[in-house]
C-alpha positions, 0 to 999 in steps of 0.5 A: 657592067658591074664590078664583082664584089670578090677579092682576088690575088691582086686587089684592084687589078680587075677594076683597073683593067675594066676602067681602061677597057670598058666603053664610057657607058659601061664605066658610068653604069658600073660607077653609078651602081656602086656609088649612086647617080648623084655622086657620079653627077658630082664627080662628072661636074653636072648638076643633075642625074639625067646627064648620068643616065644619058651617059650610061645609055649612050645618048650623050657623052661627057667630055674627055676630061670628065671621062678620065675622071670617071675612069679613075673613080671607077677604078677606085670604086671597084678596088674598094668594092672588092672588100667593102659594101656600097654604103662604105664605098659611098661614104669613103668617096664623100668623107674627109680622108686623112691621107688626102689632107682631110679632103673628100676623094670625090671633091678632089676627083672633081676639081683638082688636076687629075694627074696630081690627085688621081694617083693620090686617091688611088693610093688612099683607096689601096691603103683603106682597102688594106687596113679597112 
């Protein structure tokens, strides 16, 4: 399943809906398509992309906490991908973000409490999508 790269009346709404409705494998596949397997592995706290492929193919399932982190990442990636290309979305996840105290969104999604950083990362993505 992939996120359509087109704008809508409510930016990010389709990405959010997909992030909560899709099966885990489809979330992983869509996220991998936009940001790449290495970044999905990083956010998912695994050391290799084989695990990402296994998650996408349904051969293995990540833990519940990792699934939630990947769903937030999928929402954010989809929101950004509605307005930006894959390379920009990848750079956004990896780069220092001034709205996040110069932390990389991918690192926050990987390491920090999701109930705290999830909304912060989504807000930073919305701000970036709004102004570019």
